[in-house]
C-alpha beads as a LAMMPS data file, in Angstrom:
LAMMPS data file: protein, C-alpha beads

398 atoms
397 bonds

1 atom types
1 bond types

-500.0 500.0 xlo xhi
-500.0 500.0 ylo yhi
-500.0 500.0 zlo zhi

Masses

1 110.0

Atoms # bond

1 1 1 0.000 0.000 0.000
2 1 1 1.448 3.362 -1.031
3 1 1 1.045 6.452 1.076
4 1 1 -0.618 9.500 -0.441
5 1 1 2.424 11.645 0.186
6 1 1 4.672 9.149 -1.568
7 1 1 2.216 8.931 -4.473
8 1 1 2.375 12.693 -4.965
9 1 1 6.162 12.557 -5.040
10 1 1 6.073 9.779 -7.628
11 1 1 3.667 11.747 -9.811
12 1 1 5.790 14.883 -9.624
13 1 1 9.058 13.166 -10.417
14 1 1 8.593 12.812 -14.188
15 1 1 7.559 16.471 -14.471
16 1 1 10.800 17.615 -12.870
17 1 1 12.785 15.523 -15.306
18 1 1 11.062 17.184 -18.298
19 1 1 11.866 20.769 -17.151
20 1 1 14.082 22.510 -19.750
21 1 1 15.617 25.980 -19.315
22 1 1 15.705 28.175 -22.448
23 1 1 18.336 30.908 -22.575
24 1 1 17.776 34.101 -24.532
25 1 1 19.938 34.637 -27.549
26 1 1 22.337 37.523 -27.203
27 1 1 23.225 39.810 -30.086
28 1 1 26.855 39.954 -28.960
29 1 1 29.247 37.252 -30.223
30 1 1 31.462 37.188 -27.147
31 1 1 30.281 36.914 -23.602
32 1 1 29.514 40.250 -21.925
33 1 1 31.571 40.569 -18.782
34 1 1 30.525 44.036 -17.625
35 1 1 27.064 45.408 -18.484
36 1 1 26.514 49.172 -18.323
37 1 1 22.964 49.921 -19.518
38 1 1 21.671 53.490 -19.809
39 1 1 19.390 54.679 -17.001
40 1 1 15.833 55.888 -17.555
41 1 1 15.284 59.519 -18.501
42 1 1 14.574 61.412 -15.253
43 1 1 12.381 64.077 -16.934
44 1 1 9.905 64.412 -19.777
45 1 1 11.206 65.186 -23.270
46 1 1 11.262 68.857 -24.220
47 1 1 11.058 70.702 -27.524
48 1 1 14.252 72.471 -28.536
49 1 1 13.995 75.664 -30.564
50 1 1 15.401 75.158 -34.063
51 1 1 17.718 78.172 -34.506
52 1 1 18.102 77.937 -38.297
53 1 1 15.778 78.989 -41.077
54 1 1 13.751 76.062 -42.403
55 1 1 13.972 77.339 -45.977
56 1 1 17.674 78.205 -45.997
57 1 1 18.623 75.438 -48.462
58 1 1 15.560 75.254 -50.716
59 1 1 12.277 77.120 -50.970
60 1 1 9.454 75.702 -53.050
61 1 1 7.522 78.081 -55.291
62 1 1 4.583 76.965 -57.388
63 1 1 4.773 77.824 -61.074
64 1 1 1.976 79.391 -63.103
65 1 1 1.346 76.012 -64.766
66 1 1 0.569 74.429 -61.388
67 1 1 -1.642 77.324 -60.299
68 1 1 -3.740 77.258 -63.489
69 1 1 -4.184 73.478 -63.510
70 1 1 -7.683 72.297 -62.588
71 1 1 -7.602 69.055 -60.684
72 1 1 -10.288 66.489 -61.386
73 1 1 -12.742 65.825 -58.575
74 1 1 -12.860 62.063 -57.983
75 1 1 -16.159 60.810 -56.552
76 1 1 -17.399 57.413 -55.437
77 1 1 -19.175 55.777 -58.419
78 1 1 -20.314 52.776 -56.388
79 1 1 -22.305 55.069 -54.059
80 1 1 -24.103 56.813 -56.890
81 1 1 -22.224 60.105 -56.433
82 1 1 -22.034 61.753 -59.842
83 1 1 -21.348 65.340 -58.800
84 1 1 -19.354 67.437 -61.224
85 1 1 -18.126 70.673 -59.636
86 1 1 -15.713 71.549 -62.430
87 1 1 -18.098 72.029 -65.346
88 1 1 -21.111 74.221 -64.430
89 1 1 -22.966 73.266 -67.629
90 1 1 -23.489 69.724 -66.368
91 1 1 -26.617 70.582 -64.363
92 1 1 -27.962 73.332 -66.594
93 1 1 -31.634 72.632 -67.406
94 1 1 -32.806 73.072 -70.974
95 1 1 -36.261 74.736 -70.875
96 1 1 -37.180 73.409 -74.325
97 1 1 -37.113 69.748 -73.205
98 1 1 -40.543 68.195 -72.544
99 1 1 -41.077 66.165 -69.411
100 1 1 -42.002 62.535 -69.415
101 1 1 -45.774 61.914 -68.930
102 1 1 -45.040 59.970 -65.735
103 1 1 -43.109 62.955 -64.330
104 1 1 -45.868 65.388 -65.290
105 1 1 -48.360 63.419 -63.208
106 1 1 -46.109 63.799 -60.171
107 1 1 -46.184 67.586 -60.541
108 1 1 -49.964 67.804 -60.671
109 1 1 -51.794 69.026 -57.553
110 1 1 -53.944 66.546 -55.683
111 1 1 -57.631 67.475 -55.934
112 1 1 -59.657 65.719 -53.287
113 1 1 -63.350 65.587 -54.087
114 1 1 -65.643 65.511 -51.040
115 1 1 -67.171 62.100 -50.456
116 1 1 -70.948 61.773 -50.567
117 1 1 -71.304 58.747 -48.330
118 1 1 -73.356 58.937 -45.126
119 1 1 -70.372 57.991 -42.984
120 1 1 -68.254 60.828 -44.355
121 1 1 -71.066 63.340 -43.739
122 1 1 -71.368 62.275 -40.105
123 1 1 -67.598 62.240 -39.567
124 1 1 -67.025 65.976 -39.068
125 1 1 -70.300 66.619 -37.262
126 1 1 -69.901 68.609 -34.024
127 1 1 -71.900 67.369 -31.033
128 1 1 -72.005 69.843 -28.105
129 1 1 -72.381 67.223 -25.350
130 1 1 -69.528 65.015 -26.601
131 1 1 -65.821 65.674 -26.273
132 1 1 -63.951 65.597 -29.560
133 1 1 -61.322 62.878 -29.498
134 1 1 -58.080 62.777 -31.432
135 1 1 -56.963 59.530 -33.023
136 1 1 -53.387 58.790 -33.961
137 1 1 -54.284 57.027 -37.181
138 1 1 -55.309 57.632 -40.766
139 1 1 -59.031 57.250 -39.973
140 1 1 -59.512 61.006 -39.707
141 1 1 -57.638 61.683 -42.940
142 1 1 -59.754 59.141 -44.780
143 1 1 -62.939 61.207 -44.650
144 1 1 -61.676 64.573 -43.483
145 1 1 -61.138 67.145 -46.235
146 1 1 -57.731 68.812 -45.949
147 1 1 -56.941 72.035 -47.771
148 1 1 -53.172 71.608 -47.342
149 1 1 -51.283 70.006 -50.187
150 1 1 -47.925 68.304 -50.085
151 1 1 -46.427 70.617 -52.672
152 1 1 -47.609 73.687 -50.747
153 1 1 -46.214 72.524 -47.398
154 1 1 -42.707 72.136 -48.826
155 1 1 -42.126 75.883 -49.253
156 1 1 -43.967 77.135 -46.175
157 1 1 -40.816 77.985 -44.203
158 1 1 -39.248 79.723 -47.201
159 1 1 -42.385 81.777 -47.796
160 1 1 -42.563 82.821 -44.144
161 1 1 -38.933 83.908 -44.265
162 1 1 -39.608 86.075 -47.307
163 1 1 -42.598 87.724 -45.638
164 1 1 -40.600 88.565 -42.503
165 1 1 -37.635 90.031 -44.395
166 1 1 -38.142 92.883 -46.839
167 1 1 -36.669 92.050 -50.214
168 1 1 -36.025 95.047 -52.463
169 1 1 -36.117 93.551 -55.927
170 1 1 -36.499 96.686 -58.025
171 1 1 -35.414 100.320 -57.901
172 1 1 -38.813 101.703 -56.869
173 1 1 -39.041 99.458 -53.812
174 1 1 -35.551 100.530 -52.761
175 1 1 -36.457 104.212 -53.101
176 1 1 -39.658 103.755 -51.085
177 1 1 -37.761 101.864 -48.384
178 1 1 -35.171 104.668 -48.130
179 1 1 -37.889 107.322 -47.930
180 1 1 -39.620 105.326 -45.209
181 1 1 -36.486 105.521 -43.048
182 1 1 -36.674 109.348 -43.133
183 1 1 -40.349 109.224 -42.185
184 1 1 -39.663 106.841 -39.306
185 1 1 -36.896 109.124 -38.045
186 1 1 -39.388 111.993 -37.636
187 1 1 -41.644 109.985 -35.336
188 1 1 -41.259 110.706 -31.645
189 1 1 -39.956 107.948 -29.397
190 1 1 -42.404 107.482 -26.536
191 1 1 -41.302 104.141 -25.130
192 1 1 -38.923 101.238 -25.615
193 1 1 -39.653 98.985 -28.574
194 1 1 -39.780 95.824 -26.431
195 1 1 -40.154 97.179 -22.842
196 1 1 -43.288 99.350 -22.516
197 1 1 -42.358 100.628 -19.038
198 1 1 -39.010 102.020 -20.187
199 1 1 -39.241 105.652 -21.338
200 1 1 -36.453 107.800 -22.856
201 1 1 -34.674 110.354 -20.693
202 1 1 -32.960 112.158 -23.578
203 1 1 -33.326 111.806 -27.355
204 1 1 -30.282 112.562 -29.501
205 1 1 -30.117 112.539 -33.316
206 1 1 -27.728 110.034 -34.900
207 1 1 -25.759 111.022 -38.015
208 1 1 -22.837 109.590 -39.984
209 1 1 -19.506 111.039 -38.908
210 1 1 -18.612 113.131 -41.949
211 1 1 -15.604 114.686 -40.187
212 1 1 -13.794 111.467 -39.299
213 1 1 -14.992 109.055 -41.997
214 1 1 -11.941 109.855 -44.102
215 1 1 -9.671 108.265 -41.459
216 1 1 -9.727 104.445 -41.345
217 1 1 -10.362 103.211 -37.802
218 1 1 -9.296 99.867 -36.387
219 1 1 -10.463 97.972 -33.319
220 1 1 -7.508 96.633 -31.343
221 1 1 -8.298 93.713 -29.013
222 1 1 -5.779 92.608 -26.385
223 1 1 -5.695 89.118 -24.929
224 1 1 -5.219 90.613 -21.444
225 1 1 -5.107 93.998 -19.738
226 1 1 -2.089 95.869 -21.196
227 1 1 -1.872 98.253 -18.237
228 1 1 1.207 97.978 -16.006
229 1 1 0.742 95.886 -12.894
230 1 1 2.121 98.539 -10.552
231 1 1 -0.264 101.243 -11.838
232 1 1 -4.028 100.902 -11.455
233 1 1 -7.102 103.083 -11.200
234 1 1 -7.431 106.465 -12.950
235 1 1 -3.663 106.731 -13.452
236 1 1 -3.594 103.476 -15.431
237 1 1 -6.595 104.536 -17.528
238 1 1 -4.947 107.876 -18.300
239 1 1 -1.707 106.162 -19.295
240 1 1 -3.470 103.659 -21.579
241 1 1 -5.417 106.483 -23.265
242 1 1 -2.087 107.916 -24.457
243 1 1 -0.570 104.564 -25.484
244 1 1 0.793 103.934 -28.970
245 1 1 1.518 100.842 -31.056
246 1 1 4.178 100.450 -33.696
247 1 1 5.371 97.669 -35.939
248 1 1 8.892 96.397 -35.295
249 1 1 11.175 93.667 -36.604
250 1 1 13.618 91.449 -34.734
251 1 1 17.009 90.146 -35.860
252 1 1 15.457 87.122 -37.599
253 1 1 13.168 89.301 -39.706
254 1 1 9.948 88.453 -37.820
255 1 1 7.468 91.305 -37.485
256 1 1 5.670 92.035 -34.241
257 1 1 3.718 94.846 -32.608
258 1 1 5.264 96.893 -29.809
259 1 1 3.013 98.531 -27.202
260 1 1 4.445 101.836 -25.935
261 1 1 3.349 103.759 -22.840
262 1 1 4.211 107.422 -22.169
263 1 1 6.635 108.365 -19.436
264 1 1 5.901 110.928 -16.732
265 1 1 7.265 113.855 -18.752
266 1 1 5.085 112.953 -21.741
267 1 1 2.011 112.644 -19.513
268 1 1 2.608 116.162 -18.191
269 1 1 2.984 117.498 -21.732
270 1 1 -0.211 115.802 -22.916
271 1 1 -2.095 117.171 -19.901
272 1 1 -0.797 120.669 -20.705
273 1 1 -1.936 120.330 -24.334
274 1 1 -5.402 119.257 -23.196
275 1 1 -5.756 122.167 -20.767
276 1 1 -4.632 124.685 -23.395
277 1 1 -7.036 123.219 -25.978
278 1 1 -4.395 122.237 -28.525
279 1 1 -3.561 118.905 -30.133
280 1 1 0.199 119.107 -29.668
281 1 1 3.136 121.465 -29.292
282 1 1 5.011 121.659 -32.612
283 1 1 8.542 121.730 -31.181
284 1 1 8.087 119.318 -28.250
285 1 1 9.291 115.717 -28.214
286 1 1 7.065 113.021 -26.703
287 1 1 8.880 109.956 -25.350
288 1 1 7.256 106.527 -25.040
289 1 1 8.823 103.411 -23.518
290 1 1 8.030 99.906 -24.736
291 1 1 5.830 97.930 -22.332
292 1 1 4.804 94.736 -24.157
293 1 1 5.337 92.806 -27.390
294 1 1 2.463 91.216 -29.310
295 1 1 1.761 89.055 -32.338
296 1 1 -0.978 90.486 -34.518
297 1 1 -3.864 89.006 -36.510
298 1 1 -5.800 91.275 -38.887
299 1 1 -9.370 90.820 -40.185
300 1 1 -11.095 93.194 -42.586
301 1 1 -14.004 93.237 -45.031
302 1 1 -12.195 90.915 -47.433
303 1 1 -11.689 88.279 -44.712
304 1 1 -14.022 85.308 -44.354
305 1 1 -16.534 85.548 -41.515
306 1 1 -16.107 89.322 -41.080
307 1 1 -18.862 91.057 -39.104
308 1 1 -19.593 94.761 -39.433
309 1 1 -18.745 96.838 -36.390
310 1 1 -19.470 100.495 -35.594
311 1 1 -18.625 102.944 -32.833
312 1 1 -20.462 106.071 -31.659
313 1 1 -19.140 109.506 -30.682
314 1 1 -21.201 111.759 -28.392
315 1 1 -20.588 115.462 -29.088
316 1 1 -22.056 117.967 -26.652
317 1 1 -24.958 119.880 -28.145
318 1 1 -24.429 118.389 -31.583
319 1 1 -25.769 114.829 -31.425
320 1 1 -24.363 111.349 -31.847
321 1 1 -22.132 110.375 -34.769
322 1 1 -21.217 106.873 -35.861
323 1 1 -18.302 105.544 -37.860
324 1 1 -17.287 102.107 -39.079
325 1 1 -14.467 100.023 -37.662
326 1 1 -13.117 98.653 -40.928
327 1 1 -10.416 96.482 -39.372
328 1 1 -10.184 94.236 -36.335
329 1 1 -6.696 93.595 -34.940
330 1 1 -6.198 90.903 -32.299
331 1 1 -2.988 91.109 -30.305
332 1 1 -1.612 88.112 -28.421
333 1 1 1.436 88.111 -26.183
334 1 1 4.685 87.315 -27.947
335 1 1 6.868 84.697 -26.343
336 1 1 10.496 85.556 -25.828
337 1 1 12.874 83.395 -27.873
338 1 1 16.173 82.153 -26.554
339 1 1 19.216 83.804 -28.071
340 1 1 17.404 86.916 -29.338
341 1 1 18.183 90.428 -28.214
342 1 1 15.676 91.936 -25.795
343 1 1 13.806 95.095 -26.817
344 1 1 12.680 96.102 -23.327
345 1 1 14.841 99.259 -23.488
346 1 1 13.361 100.520 -26.767
347 1 1 12.144 104.137 -26.658
348 1 1 9.802 105.780 -29.175
349 1 1 10.310 109.524 -29.696
350 1 1 7.448 111.328 -31.473
351 1 1 7.349 114.814 -32.917
352 1 1 4.109 116.097 -34.426
353 1 1 3.862 118.134 -37.618
354 1 1 1.316 119.010 -40.270
355 1 1 1.002 116.926 -43.420
356 1 1 2.966 118.114 -46.433
357 1 1 1.704 118.408 -50.003
358 1 1 2.707 114.868 -51.013
359 1 1 0.884 113.343 -48.058
360 1 1 -2.238 115.403 -48.774
361 1 1 -2.160 114.344 -52.434
362 1 1 -1.749 110.700 -51.408
363 1 1 -4.739 110.988 -49.095
364 1 1 -6.896 112.563 -51.809
365 1 1 -5.872 109.885 -54.323
366 1 1 -6.755 107.220 -51.776
367 1 1 -10.241 108.712 -51.392
368 1 1 -10.718 108.796 -55.164
369 1 1 -9.500 105.210 -55.448
370 1 1 -12.043 104.127 -52.835
371 1 1 -14.842 105.921 -54.707
372 1 1 -13.963 104.109 -57.947
373 1 1 -13.330 100.732 -56.256
374 1 1 -15.682 100.511 -53.261
375 1 1 -14.993 96.784 -52.764
376 1 1 -11.201 97.062 -52.708
377 1 1 -9.173 95.932 -49.724
378 1 1 -7.657 99.330 -48.904
379 1 1 -8.053 98.699 -45.204
380 1 1 -5.663 95.774 -45.313
381 1 1 -3.109 97.899 -47.165
382 1 1 -3.436 100.683 -44.611
383 1 1 -3.141 98.435 -41.582
384 1 1 -0.060 96.720 -42.998
385 1 1 1.402 100.127 -43.732
386 1 1 0.572 101.140 -40.170
387 1 1 2.335 98.107 -38.728
388 1 1 5.404 98.559 -40.914
389 1 1 5.998 102.326 -40.857
390 1 1 3.443 104.385 -38.967
391 1 1 2.332 104.477 -35.361
392 1 1 -1.321 104.950 -34.472
393 1 1 -2.697 106.165 -31.189
394 1 1 -5.149 103.784 -29.494
395 1 1 -8.203 105.669 -28.187
396 1 1 -9.467 104.411 -24.861
397 1 1 -13.201 103.625 -24.990
398 1 1 -15.044 103.813 -21.699

Bonds

1 1 1 2
2 1 2 3
3 1 3 4
4 1 4 5
5 1 5 6
6 1 6 7
7 1 7 8
8 1 8 9
9 1 9 10
10 1 10 11
11 1 11 12
12 1 12 13
13 1 13 14
14 1 14 15
15 1 15 16
16 1 16 17
17 1 17 18
18 1 18 19
19 1 19 20
20 1 20 21
21 1 21 22
22 1 22 23
23 1 23 24
24 1 24 25
25 1 25 26
26 1 26 27
27 1 27 28
28 1 28 29
29 1 29 30
30 1 30 31
31 1 31 32
32 1 32 33
33 1 33 34
34 1 34 35
35 1 35 36
36 1 36 37
37 1 37 38
38 1 38 39
39 1 39 40
40 1 40 41
41 1 41 42
42 1 42 43
43 1 43 44
44 1 44 45
45 1 45 46
46 1 46 47
47 1 47 48
48 1 48 49
49 1 49 50
50 1 50 51
51 1 51 52
52 1 52 53
53 1 53 54
54 1 54 55
55 1 55 56
56 1 56 57
57 1 57 58
58 1 58 59
59 1 59 60
60 1 60 61
61 1 61 62
62 1 62 63
63 1 63 64
64 1 64 65
65 1 65 66
66 1 66 67
67 1 67 68
68 1 68 69
69 1 69 70
70 1 70 71
71 1 71 72
72 1 72 73
73 1 73 74
74 1 74 75
75 1 75 76
76 1 76 77
77 1 77 78
78 1 78 79
79 1 79 80
80 1 80 81
81 1 81 82
82 1 82 83
83 1 83 84
84 1 84 85
85 1 85 86
86 1 86 87
87 1 87 88
88 1 88 89
89 1 89 90
90 1 90 91
91 1 91 92
92 1 92 93
93 1 93 94
94 1 94 95
95 1 95 96
96 1 96 97
97 1 97 98
98 1 98 99
99 1 99 100
100 1 100 101
101 1 101 102
102 1 102 103
103 1 103 104
104 1 104 105
105 1 105 106
106 1 106 107
107 1 107 108
108 1 108 109
109 1 109 110
110 1 110 111
111 1 111 112
112 1 112 113
113 1 113 114
114 1 114 115
115 1 115 116
116 1 116 117
117 1 117 118
118 1 118 119
119 1 119 120
120 1 120 121
121 1 121 122
122 1 122 123
123 1 123 124
124 1 124 125
125 1 125 126
126 1 126 127
127 1 127 128
128 1 128 129
129 1 129 130
130 1 130 131
131 1 131 132
132 1 132 133
133 1 133 134
134 1 134 135
135 1 135 136
136 1 136 137
137 1 137 138
138 1 138 139
139 1 139 140
140 1 140 141
141 1 141 142
142 1 142 143
143 1 143 144
144 1 144 145
145 1 145 146
146 1 146 147
147 1 147 148
148 1 148 149
149 1 149 150
150 1 150 151
151 1 151 152
152 1 152 153
153 1 153 154
154 1 154 155
155 1 155 156
156 1 156 157
157 1 157 158
158 1 158 159
159 1 159 160
160 1 160 161
161 1 161 162
162 1 162 163
163 1 163 164
164 1 164 165
165 1 165 166
166 1 166 167
167 1 167 168
168 1 168 169
169 1 169 170
170 1 170 171
171 1 171 172
172 1 172 173
173 1 173 174
174 1 174 175
175 1 175 176
176 1 176 177
177 1 177 178
178 1 178 179
179 1 179 180
180 1 180 181
181 1 181 182
182 1 182 183
183 1 183 184
184 1 184 185
185 1 185 186
186 1 186 187
187 1 187 188
188 1 188 189
189 1 189 190
190 1 190 191
191 1 191 192
192 1 192 193
193 1 193 194
194 1 194 195
195 1 195 196
196 1 196 197
197 1 197 198
198 1 198 199
199 1 199 200
200 1 200 201
201 1 201 202
202 1 202 203
203 1 203 204
204 1 204 205
205 1 205 206
206 1 206 207
207 1 207 208
208 1 208 209
209 1 209 210
210 1 210 211
211 1 211 212
212 1 212 213
213 1 213 214
214 1 214 215
215 1 215 216
216 1 216 217
217 1 217 218
218 1 218 219
219 1 219 220
220 1 220 221
221 1 221 222
222 1 222 223
223 1 223 224
224 1 224 225
225 1 225 226
226 1 226 227
227 1 227 228
228 1 228 229
229 1 229 230
230 1 230 231
231 1 231 232
232 1 232 233
233 1 233 234
234 1 234 235
235 1 235 236
236 1 236 237
237 1 237 238
238 1 238 239
239 1 239 240
240 1 240 241
241 1 241 242
242 1 242 243
243 1 243 244
244 1 244 245
245 1 245 246
246 1 246 247
247 1 247 248
248 1 248 249
249 1 249 250
250 1 250 251
251 1 251 252
252 1 252 253
253 1 253 254
254 1 254 255
255 1 255 256
256 1 256 257
257 1 257 258
258 1 258 259
259 1 259 260
260 1 260 261
261 1 261 262
262 1 262 263
263 1 263 264
264 1 264 265
265 1 265 266
266 1 266 267
267 1 267 268
268 1 268 269
269 1 269 270
270 1 270 271
271 1 271 272
272 1 272 273
273 1 273 274
274 1 274 275
275 1 275 276
276 1 276 277
277 1 277 278
278 1 278 279
279 1 279 280
280 1 280 281
281 1 281 282
282 1 282 283
283 1 283 284
284 1 284 285
285 1 285 286
286 1 286 287
287 1 287 288
288 1 288 289
289 1 289 290
290 1 290 291
291 1 291 292
292 1 292 293
293 1 293 294
294 1 294 295
295 1 295 296
296 1 296 297
297 1 297 298
298 1 298 299
299 1 299 300
300 1 300 301
301 1 301 302
302 1 302 303
303 1 303 304
304 1 304 305
305 1 305 306
306 1 306 307
307 1 307 308
308 1 308 309
309 1 309 310
310 1 310 311
311 1 311 312
312 1 312 313
313 1 313 314
314 1 314 315
315 1 315 316
316 1 316 317
317 1 317 318
318 1 318 319
319 1 319 320
320 1 320 321
321 1 321 322
322 1 322 323
323 1 323 324
324 1 324 325
325 1 325 326
326 1 326 327
327 1 327 328
328 1 328 329
329 1 329 330
330 1 330 331
331 1 331 332
332 1 332 333
333 1 333 334
334 1 334 335
335 1 335 336
336 1 336 337
337 1 337 338
338 1 338 339
339 1 339 340
340 1 340 341
341 1 341 342
342 1 342 343
343 1 343 344
344 1 344 345
345 1 345 346
346 1 346 347
347 1 347 348
348 1 348 349
349 1 349 350
350 1 350 351
351 1 351 352
352 1 352 353
353 1 353 354
354 1 354 355
355 1 355 356
356 1 356 357
357 1 357 358
358 1 358 359
359 1 359 360
360 1 360 361
361 1 361 362
362 1 362 363
363 1 363 364
364 1 364 365
365 1 365 366
366 1 366 367
367 1 367 368
368 1 368 369
369 1 369 370
370 1 370 371
371 1 371 372
372 1 372 373
373 1 373 374
374 1 374 375
375 1 375 376
376 1 376 377
377 1 377 378
378 1 378 379
379 1 379 380
380 1 380 381
381 1 381 382
382 1 382 383
383 1 383 384
384 1 384 385
385 1 385 386
386 1 386 387
387 1 387 388
388 1 388 389
389 1 389 390
390 1 390 391
391 1 391 392
392 1 392 393
393 1 393 394
394 1 394 395
395 1 395 396
396 1 396 397
397 1 397 398
């Protein structure tokens, strides 16, 4: 008789004999005596700034042959997509072609004749002592006469949109609409258009700004408050109202926008000019010190997704005047690059003067060019010229 413990040992013995150790193959021919493997990286990988120009060896330029080539639009034929966006004559309808009789029947309006059966006559009968029930089925549509047609219901939303919006198709309707605006302007304003309890305190006429319309205005949007951290309150507002921006270029040829703030001497001079009622002193120099550097993004009327924007000027005893902001400039903080020279000590010195004859002629020619080409992108040209050569004052809007 064999003990259970001995039986387990007997059963395990053959398994131990079959145990084979497999060694990993080494890529080294000789035996490695000392192993010195690299340790793990103690920190995350970082991006290193590439100091050289990416196009210093070769710069690709497309030829006129490549620009004029029209690429074929490949569609999926197995899905039934047969759209041709290259040739516009593909989907042009010939009015002289007659429709197939089967297609003409589909375009005919459905004329439902009222049924003369007794059940249909009793269907729509109103009984005062019985509540009218609603059935979610086609039983009501079987005998009920409906005046709505399928073809009519398709264009209901489009028709409602046309009735809400005034469409001036001809010259007479445009003239009548313009004359109506003058008539509406003569009506007195008694209350708010949507809040009956709100009444006007003061009514001011609104006119186009004929004095300042000749000057292109731009809306400058900062990603954060450009005021200095150590100055706040009315002093910071006064300093920002006299701020100036100017286009600059670094050693690598990259353009950026510099934000200049006046120093204490310039603030005293500007306060003196305001108290004396003059724009500037002809012989004085106004010093501005650079405060921040920004990257700029410009949007104008020629840009996609541009929205019209206007600003209003309140003049005492004269009314309210509005002008258009033709350009929107977004400024984002510029990151300092390693190895570039800092421009924190840059100083802008301004001296005011009247425009000479050449500048006046250039301004008049620009106005004439805008009158001949109203849809030209002159605003983009002016803002780029502003960034490259001129400096514009930023008005502070309360």
